[in-house]
C-alpha positions in Angstrom: -18.6 -30.0 -33.8 -21.3 -27.8 -32.3 -18.7 -26.2 -30.1 -16.6 -25.3 -33.2 -19.7 -23.8 -35.0 -20.7 -21.8 -32.0 -17.2 -20.5 -31.7 -17.1 -19.6 -35.5 -20.5 -17.8 -35.3 -19.2 -15.8 -32.4 -15.8 -14.9 -34.0 -17.7 -13.9 -37.2 -20.1 -11.7 -35.3 -17.1 -10.2 -33.5 -15.2 -9.5 -36.7 -18.4 -8.0 -38.2 -18.6 -5.6 -35.4 -14.9 -4.8 -35.8 -15.2 -4.2 -39.5 -18.1 -1.7 -38.7 -16.2 0.1 -36.0 -12.9 0.3 -38.2 -15.2 1.7 -41.2 -16.8 4.4 -38.9 -13.3 5.3 -37.3 -11.7 5.7 -40.6 -14.6 8.0 -41.8 -14.2 10.0 -38.7 -10.3 10.1 -38.4 -9.4 10.5 -42.0 -10.4 13.9 -43.2 -12.1 14.0 -46.7 -9.9 15.2 -49.3 -6.6 14.3 -47.6 -6.2 11.3 -49.7 -5.2 11.8 -53.4 -8.1 10.1 -55.2 -11.8 11.1 -54.5 -13.5 8.4 -52.6 -10.3 6.6 -51.9 -10.0 5.1 -48.4 -7.2 3.1 -46.6 -9.8 0.4 -45.9 -9.1 -0.6 -42.3 -12.3 -2.6 -42.3 -10.6 -5.1 -44.5 -8.4 -6.0 -41.6 -11.6 -7.7 -40.1 -12.4 -9.4 -43.5 -8.9 -10.7 -44.1 -8.8 -12.0 -40.4 -12.2 -13.7 -41.1 -11.0 -15.2 -44.3 -7.8 -16.8 -42.6 -9.3 -17.6 -39.1 -12.9 -18.5 -39.8 -13.6 -19.2 -43.4 -14.6 -18.0 -47.0 -18.4 -17.9 -46.5 -18.0 -16.0 -43.2 -15.6 -13.5 -44.8 -18.1 -12.9 -47.6 -20.8 -12.6 -44.9 -18.7 -10.0 -43.2 -18.0 -8.0 -46.3 -21.7 -7.9 -47.5 -23.3 -7.3 -44.1 -20.8 -4.6 -43.2 -21.9 -2.7 -46.5 -25.4 -3.3 -45.7 -25.2 -2.1 -42.1 -23.3 1.0 -43.1 -26.1 1.8 -45.5 -28.6 1.3 -42.6 -26.7 3.4 -40.3 -27.1 6.5 -42.6 -25.0 5.8 -45.7 -26.2 6.3 -49.1 -27.0 4.0 -51.9 -24.2 5.1 -54.2 -21.6 4.4 -51.4 -23.4 1.1 -50.8 -23.0 0.0 -54.4 -19.3 1.1 -54.4 -18.7 -0.8 -51.1 -20.5 -3.8 -52.1 -19.0 -4.4 -55.6 -15.6 -3.5 -54.3 -15.9 -6.0 -51.5 -17.3 -8.9 -53.6 -14.4 -8.3 -56.1 -11.9 -8.2 -53.2 -13.3 -11.3 -51.6 -13.3 -13.3 -54.7 -9.7 -12.3 -55.5 -8.6 -13.1 -51.9 -10.2 -16.5 -52.0 -8.3 -17.4 -55.2 -5.1 -16.0 -54.1 -5.3 -17.6 -50.5 -5.4 -21.1 -52.1 -2.1 -20.5 -54.1 0.6 -22.0 -51.8 3.4 -19.3 -52.6 1.1 -16.3 -52.1 1.5 -14.8 -48.6 -1.1 -12.8 -46.7 0.5 -9.6 -48.2 -0.1 -11.0 -51.8 -3.7 -11.8 -50.9 -4.3 -8.4 -49.2 -2.6 -6.4 -52.0 -4.5 -8.5 -54.6 -7.8 -7.9 -52.7 -7.1 -4.2 -52.6 -6.4 -4.0 -56.3 -9.6 -5.9 -57.0 -11.5 -3.6 -54.8 -10.4 -0.8 -57.0 -11.7 -2.7 -60.1 -15.1 -3.3 -58.4 -15.3 0.5 -57.6 -14.7 1.2 -61.2 -17.4 -1.3 -62.2 -19.8 0.5 -59.8 -18.8 3.9 -61.3 -19.3 2.7 -64.8 -23.0 1.3 -63.9 -23.8 4.5 -61.9 -22.4 7.2 -64.2 -22.8 5.3 -67.4 -19.5 6.9 -68.8 -16.3 5.3 -69.5 -14.1 8.2 -68.5 -14.1 6.9 -64.8 -11.7 4.1 -66.1 -9.0 6.7 -65.9 -9.1 6.4 -62.3 -8.2 2.7 -62.5 -4.4 2.9 -62.4 -4.4 5.2 -59.5 -6.9 3.1 -57.4 -4.8 0.0 -58.1 -1.5 1.6 -57.2 -2.9 3.4 -54.2 -5.0 0.3 -53.2 -2.0 -2.0 -53.5 0.0 0.1 -51.0 -2.9 0.2 -48.7 -3.3 -3.6 -49.1 0.2 -4.0 -47.9 -0.4 -1.9 -44.8 -3.6 -3.8 -44.2 -1.7 -7.0 -44.4 1.0 -5.9 -42.0 -1.6 -4.9 -39.3 -3.5 -8.1 -39.9 -0.8 -10.7 -39.3 -0.4 -10.3 -35.6 -4.1 -10.6 -35.2 -4.3 -13.8 -37.3 -1.4 -15.3 -35.4 -3.0 -14.3 -31.9 -6.5 -15.8 -33.0 -5.0 -19.0 -34.4 -3.3 -19.6 -31.1 -6.3 -18.8 -28.9 -8.7 -20.7 -31.2 -6.5 -23.8 -31.0 -6.6 -23.7 -27.3 -10.4 -22.8 -27.0 -11.6 -25.8 -29.3 -9.5 -28.4 -27.5 
């Protein structure tokens, strides 16, 4: 039991570090304005959150999502970006938890659903921050592009989940 807990804490910490690195790399490597919607990102950090959900647990996945947002703010982000990241991340996590319980929903469905929910969370953040309903016009674009990005994230996540499941089963025994 204690060995499993220590292993889960270690994996969660490593996955949090991976989420931070992927967020920073994406910001550096994807030039601003290259993607069609202002503020839209492919969301490579969601690889770490999805891996955490499947390989460690729900609470840990939420912890990775929230701490990633907080740490990015601490590393020089801004409060507006933090609000968008936090609300989008919580919406995505909630949706992914619900979808991952459904027996016929694959990791693709979970990731795509999470990405679409992230867009909804960002629209909620925009509504709160701008106090205008006009931002809702971005929603179809965020959901469509986010869903495509969610499919890519699932594709990149699957081999990691398989490898960690195999390694994890050997380490705990």
